[in-house]
C-alpha positions in Angstrom: -39.8 6.1 -71.8 -38.9 3.5 -69.1 -37.7 4.8 -65.8 -34.0 4.6 -65.1 -32.5 2.4 -62.3 -33.2 3.6 -58.8 -30.9 6.1 -57.3 -29.0 4.7 -54.3 -29.4 6.5 -51.0 -26.7 9.1 -50.4 -24.0 7.9 -48.0 -23.7 9.9 -44.8 -20.8 12.2 -44.8 -17.6 10.7 -43.2 -16.3 12.1 -39.9 -13.0 13.8 -39.5 -10.3 12.0 -37.4 -11.0 14.5 -34.6 -14.8 13.8 -34.7 -14.1 10.1 -34.8 -11.8 10.3 -31.7 -14.3 12.4 -29.9 -17.1 9.9 -30.7 -14.9 7.0 -29.4 -14.1 8.9 -26.2 -17.8 9.7 -25.5 -18.8 6.1 -26.2 -16.1 4.8 -23.9 -17.1 7.1 -21.1 -20.8 6.3 -21.6 -20.3 2.5 -21.5 -18.9 1.1 -18.2 -18.0 -2.2 -19.9 -15.8 -0.4 -22.4 -14.2 1.8 -19.7 -13.5 -1.1 -17.3 -12.1 -3.3 -20.0 -9.5 -0.6 -20.9 -9.0 0.6 -17.3 -8.1 -2.6 -15.5 -4.9 -3.6 -17.4 -3.6 0.0 -17.2 -4.3 0.0 -13.5 -2.1 -3.1 -13.2 0.6 -1.6 -15.4 1.0 1.9 -14.0 2.4 1.4 -10.4 5.7 -0.2 -11.4 6.3 2.0 -14.4 5.0 5.4 -13.4 4.7 5.3 -9.7 2.3 7.9 -8.2 0.6 8.4 -11.6 -1.3 5.2 -10.7 -2.7 6.9 -7.7 -4.1 9.7 -9.8 -5.5 7.1 -12.2 -7.2 5.2 -9.3 -8.9 8.3 -8.1 -9.7 9.4 -11.7 -11.7 6.2 -11.9 -13.6 7.4 -8.8 -14.5 10.7 -10.5 -15.6 8.8 -13.6 -17.8 6.4 -11.6 -19.3 9.3 -9.7 -20.2 11.2 -12.8 -21.8 8.3 -14.7 -23.7 7.4 -11.5 -25.1 11.0 -11.4 -26.4 10.6 -15.0 -27.9 7.2 -14.3 -25.5 4.9 -16.1 -24.8 3.1 -12.8 -27.0 2.5 -9.8 -26.1 2.1 -6.1 -25.5 -1.5 -5.3 -24.5 -3.4 -2.1 -24.6 -7.1 -2.9 -24.0 -9.6 -0.1 -21.0 -11.0 -2.1 -19.1 -7.8 -1.6 -20.3 -6.6 1.8 -17.6 -8.1 4.0 -14.8 -6.8 1.7 -16.2 -3.3 1.7 -16.8 -3.2 5.4 -13.2 -4.3 6.1 -11.9 -1.3 4.1 -14.4 1.1 5.5 -13.5 0.0 9.0 -9.8 0.6 8.4 -10.5 4.1 7.0 -12.8 4.9 10.0 -10.0 4.1 12.4 -7.5 6.4 10.6 -10.0 9.2 10.8 -11.2 8.7 14.4 -7.9 7.9 16.2 -6.4 11.4 16.0 -9.5 12.9 17.6 -8.6 11.6 21.0 -5.1 13.2 21.2 -3.4 16.6 20.8 -2.3 17.9 17.3 -5.3 16.5 15.5 -4.4 18.1 12.2 -1.0 16.4 12.2 -2.7 13.1 13.0 -4.9 13.4 9.9 -2.0 13.7 7.5 -2.2 10.0 6.6 -6.0 10.1 6.0 -5.2 11.2 2.4 -3.6 7.8 1.6 -6.4 6.0 3.5 -8.9 7.5 1.1 -8.2 4.6 -1.2 -10.3 2.4 1.2 -13.2 4.9 1.5 -13.8 5.1 -2.2 -13.1 1.4 -3.0 -16.7 0.6 -2.3 -17.9 2.8 -5.3 -15.3 1.1 -7.6 -16.5 -2.3 -6.5 -20.1 -1.2 -7.2 -19.1 -0.1 -10.8 -17.2 -3.4 -11.6 -20.1 -5.6 -10.5 -22.2 -3.8 -13.1 -19.8 -4.6 -15.9 -20.6 -8.3 -16.7 -18.6 -8.5 -19.9 -15.3 -7.8 -18.2 -13.0 -10.5 -16.8 -11.5 -8.3 -14.1 -8.9 -10.7 -12.8 -7.3 -11.7 -16.1 -7.2 -8.2 -17.5 -5.5 -6.9 -14.3 -2.9 -9.7 -14.3 -2.0 -9.1 -17.9 -1.4 -5.4 -17.2 0.7 -6.3 -14.1 2.8 -8.7 -16.1 3.5 -6.0 -18.7 4.4 -3.5 -15.9 6.9 -6.0 -14.4 8.7 -6.5 -17.7 8.9 -2.8 -18.6 10.0 -1.7 -15.1 12.8 -4.3 -15.0 14.1 -2.8 -18.2 13.9 0.6 -16.6 15.7 -0.7 -13.5 18.6 -2.1 -15.7 19.0 1.2 -17.4 19.1 3.0 -14.0 21.7 0.7 -12.6 24.0 -0.1 -15.6 23.6 3.0 -17.8 23.1 5.8 -15.3 25.0 4.2 -12.4 22.3 4.5 -9.7 23.1 2.8 -6.5 19.6 1.3 -6.2 16.9 0.9 -8.8 13.6 2.7 -8.3 12.1 2.4 -11.8 8.9 4.4 -11.7 8.6 4.5 -7.9 9.5 7.4 -5.6 12.2 5.3 -3.9 13.7 1.8 -3.9 11.5 0.3 -1.1 8.1 0.5 -2.7 9.6 -0.5 -6.0 11.2 -3.6 -4.5 8.0 -4.6 -2.6 5.8 -4.1 -5.7 8.2 -5.9 -8.0 8.4 -9.1 -5.9 4.6 -9.0 -5.5 4.2 -8.7 -9.3 6.6 -11.7 -9.7 4.3 -13.9 -7.7 1.0 -12.6 -9.1 2.3 -13.0 -12.6 2.2 -16.8 -12.2 -1.4 -16.9 -11.0 -3.6 -18.8 -13.4 -0.5 -20.0 -15.3 -2.1 -23.4 -16.1 -5.0 -21.8 -17.9 -2.8 -19.7 -20.3 -1.9 -20.4 -23.9 1.8 -21.3 -24.6 2.5 -17.7 -25.7 0.9 -16.2 -22.6 2.8 -18.7 -20.4 6.1 -17.4 -21.7 4.8 -13.8 -21.1 3.9 -14.7 -17.5 7.2 -16.4 -16.8 9.2 -13.6 -18.2 7.2 -11.2 -16.0 7.9 -13.3 -12.9 11.7 -13.3 -13.7 11.5 -9.6 -14.3 9.8 -9.0 -11.0 12.4 -10.9 -9.1 15.2 -9.2 -10.9 13.7 -5.8 -10.3 13.4 -6.5 -6.6 17.0 -7.6 -6.4 18.2 -4.5 -8.3 16.3 -2.3 -5.8 18.2 -4.0 -3.0 15.1 -4.0 -0.9 16.1 -6.8 1.4 12.9 -6.7 3.4 10.9 -7.4 0.2 12.8 -10.6 -0.4 11.3 -12.0 2.8 8.2 -12.6 0.6 10.1 -14.7 -1.9 9.9 -18.1 0.0 6.2 -17.6 0.6 5.6 -16.8 -3.1 7.6 -19.9 -4.2 5.6 -22.1 -1.9 2.2 -20.7 -2.9 3.0 -20.9 -6.6 4.3 -24.4 -6.2 1.1 -25.5 -4.5 -1.0 -23.6 -7.0 0.6 -25.1 -10.0 1.4 -28.5 -8.6 -0.9 -30.5 -11.0 0.9 -28.9 -13.9 4.3 -29.3 -12.3 3.7 -33.0 -11.7 2.7 -33.5 -15.4 5.6 -31.6 -16.8 8.4 -32.1 -14.3 11.3 -31.5 -16.7 10.0 -28.1 -17.7 9.4 -27.2 -14.1 13.0 -28.1 -13.2 14.2 -25.9 -16.1 12.0 -23.0 -14.9 13.3 -23.4 -11.4 16.9 -23.4 -12.7 16.2 -20.1 -14.5 14.8 -18.6 -11.3 17.9 -19.8 -9.4 20.2 -18.3 -12.1 18.4 -14.9 -11.7 18.8 -15.0 -8.0 22.4 -15.9 -8.3 23.1 -13.2 -10.9 21.6 -10.3 -8.8 21.5 -11.8 -5.3 24.9 -10.6 -4.3 23.7 -7.0 -4.5 21.1 -7.7 -1.8 23.4 -9.1 1.0 20.5 -10.9 2.7 22.7 -12.9 5.2 24.4 -9.8 6.3 21.1 -8.1 7.1 19.8 -11.1 9.1 23.0 -11.2 11.1 22.9 -7.5 11.8 19.3 -7.7 13.0 20.1 -10.6 15.3 23.1 -8.8 16.7 21.0 -5.7 17.2 18.6 -7.5 19.4 21.4 -8.9 21.4 23.2 -5.6 21.9 22.4 -2.4 20.0 25.9 -0.9 20.4 27.9 -3.1 17.9 25.1 -2.9 15.4 25.2 0.8 15.4 28.7 0.6 14.0 27.9 -2.1 11.5 24.6 -0.8 10.1 23.0 2.3 11.7 19.7 1.7 9.8 19.4 -1.8 11.3 20.3 -0.5 14.8 17.7 2.3 14.5 15.0 -0.2 13.7 15.9 -2.4 16.6 15.8 0.6 19.0 12.5 1.8 17.5 10.9 -1.6 17.9 12.2 -2.1 21.4 10.9 1.1 22.8 7.8 1.0 20.6 6.8 -2.3 22.3 7.4 -0.7 25.7 5.2 2.3 24.8 2.4 0.0 23.4 2.3 -2.2 26.5 1.8 0.9 28.7 -1.2 2.2 26.7 -2.5 -0.7 24.6 -6.1 0.1 23.9 -6.0 3.4 21.9 -2.3 4.2 21.8 -0.9 7.7 21.7 -2.4 8.9 18.5 -0.9 8.5 15.0 0.6 11.9 15.3 2.5 11.2 18.5 3.8 7.6 18.0 7.3 8.5 16.8 7.8 11.3 19.3 6.8 9.0 22.2 9.3 6.3 21.1 12.1 8.7 20.4 11.6 10.3 23.8 11.9 6.8 25.5 15.0 5.9 23.5 16.5 9.3 24.3 16.1 8.7 28.1 18.0 5.4 27.6 20.8 7.3 25.8 20.0 6.5 22.1 19.7 9.4 19.7 17.5 8.7 16.7 16.9 10.6 13.5 13.6 12.3 13.1 11.8 9.4 11.4 8.2 9.8 10.4 7.3 6.2 11.4 8.8 3.2 13.3 9.9 1.2 10.3 7.3 -1.5 11.1 3.7 -1.1 10.1 2.4 -3.1 13.1 4.5 -1.3 15.6 3.6 2.1 14.1 -0.1 1.2 14.2 0.0 -0.3 17.7 1.7 2.7 19.3 -0.4 5.2 17.3 -3.8 3.6 17.3 -3.6 0.8 19.9 -5.3 -2.5 19.7 -8.3 -0.9 17.9 -6.1 0.2 15.1 -4.0 -3.0 15.0 -7.2 -5.1 14.7 -8.4 -3.0 11.8 -5.0 -3.3 10.1 -5.0 -7.1 10.5 -8.5 -7.4 9.2 -7.6 -5.4 6.1 -4.6 -7.7 5.6 -6.4 -11.0 6.0 -9.6 -9.9 4.2 -8.4 -11.0 0.7 -7.9 -14.6 2.0 -11.3 -14.6 3.6 -12.9 -13.2 0.4 -11.2 -15.9 -1.8 -12.1 -18.7 0.6 -15.7 -17.5 0.7 -16.0 -17.5 -3.1 -17.6 -20.5 -4.8 -15.4 -23.6 -5.4 -15.4 -23.3 -9.2 -12.5 -23.9 -11.6 -10.9 -20.6 -10.9 -11.1 -20.6 -7.1 -7.5 -21.8 -6.9 -6.5 -18.7 -8.9 -8.3 -16.5 -6.5 -6.9 -18.2 -3.4 -3.3 -18.0 -4.7 -3.8 -14.4 -5.6 -5.1 -13.6 -2.1 -2.4 -15.5 -0.2 0.4 -13.8 -2.2 -1.2 -10.4 -1.8 -1.9 -10.7 1.9 1.2 -12.7 2.8 3.6 -10.4 1.0 2.2 -7.3 2.4 2.2 -8.9 5.9 5.9 -9.6 5.5 6.7 -6.1 4.0 5.2 -4.6 7.1 7.8 -6.2 9.3 10.4 -3.7 8.3 8.6 -0.8 6.6 5.3 1.0 6.3 2.5 -0.4 4.2 -0.4 2.0 4.2 1.0 5.5 4.7 2.5 5.7 1.2 0.3 6.4 -1.8 2.1 3.9 -4.1 1.9 0.9 -1.9 -1.7 1.8 -1.0 -2.6 2.0 -4.7 -1.1 -1.4 -5.4 -2.9 -3.1 -2.5 -6.2 -1.4 -3.0 -6.2 -2.1 -6.7 -5.5 -5.8 -6.2 -8.1 -6.0 -3.4 -10.6 -4.4 -5.7 -10.0 -6.8 -8.5 -10.1 -9.8 -6.2 -13.4 -8.7 -4.6 -15.0 -8.1 -8.0 -13.7 -11.4 -9.3 -15.2 -13.2 -6.3 -18.5 -11.6 -6.9 -18.5 -12.6 -10.5 -17.9 -16.2 -9.4 -20.7 -16.0 -6.8 -23.3 -14.9 -9.4 -22.2 -17.6 -11.8 -20.6 -15.3 -14.4 -18.1 -17.4 -16.4 -18.5 -16.3 -20.0 -16.9 -12.9 -20.8 -16.9 -11.1 -24.1 -14.9 -8.1 -25.2 -17.2 -5.1 -25.4 -17.1 -3.3 -28.7 -14.1 -0.9 -28.5 -14.1 0.6 -31.9 -15.4 4.0 -33.1 -19.2 3.9 -33.0 -20.8 4.3 -36.5 -21.9 7.7 -37.5 -25.7 8.3 -37.3 
């Protein structure tokens, strides 16, 4: 009798959906390339749509990086390409910690250290991203940011025209961080526009319009100070494309102007400029026109006086507002119990003196230095435009509000800074080809 056909090997038993999901999660946690590829667009998406959830997500990444470092999936790295950027953030954090030590009420002075923790742990996140060579950190982050701008604009429209809110906040805690972040997202959405496919260009342009619209619906007039800067930077950045396709550029500019005209009346920019000028001339009339503007003028006037009397170390972060309010009170001005001086530079100068002010300015200008120090490859223009928009916008936001004593604005800046630093490192080591890591369920063994 001849032997029958060979019997095929038995197939391994299939996994249940729960087992497959668990295997996917373990594989994602175990592979930093998979985790970073999924993490970066979500990090860009979250701030505008879910506010402080983004901060928990940011520090959640730190926990993840710490754990996989302990089990040996990552190693400690300090490449020269990231050293300057990391030192700038560590220096800013050090000043926020050390400054309160020299003055009374130290515990109160350390209340802002919690938000400054972003800049302490940023180094470990950079170390993780430079060990994920498959991940195009800049493009992934920008795509998430674009999606966030579009979704948050829809949320803002619902708030304003369905629920009747006075100012849109979308996912943020209040209108000011939303307006600041929305206009920043509008500018960053156009970075790298020339490299995109036609479909992605439409996506980016819609995101830019959504960011501008969201900012106007928030009525954050200080945020609109960044709009001229963004227009100029994007114009220079995309000039080769604009010159080749002038008709489309004119149409795009027309759409932007229509968006500004549609929502711009809500912002009342000329009124605010006139009120600030009037406030500097004489505070009394301004108090009757716009108390918020008059209060800012008074805070800045007596803040400058206080700084000039003690310029080196200031009065301690915990004492800056009390010092300025006391001086204003002696001159006959009664101010509400603000927690800051409505100007990042003035708040820092009075609280931490020249030492703190220099650390702040270094943190703000560091992205531009990082981008300029990166290799002059085909994407350096993208990195420079990204850096100038980020640094310039935050520099302007700080003229009328705080920048780095709020978890949401800190998360946005630290996240963009992180991405730019990692992208510059990738350029410096010649990393140009990226591939999507395997993101599916790993096969059963």
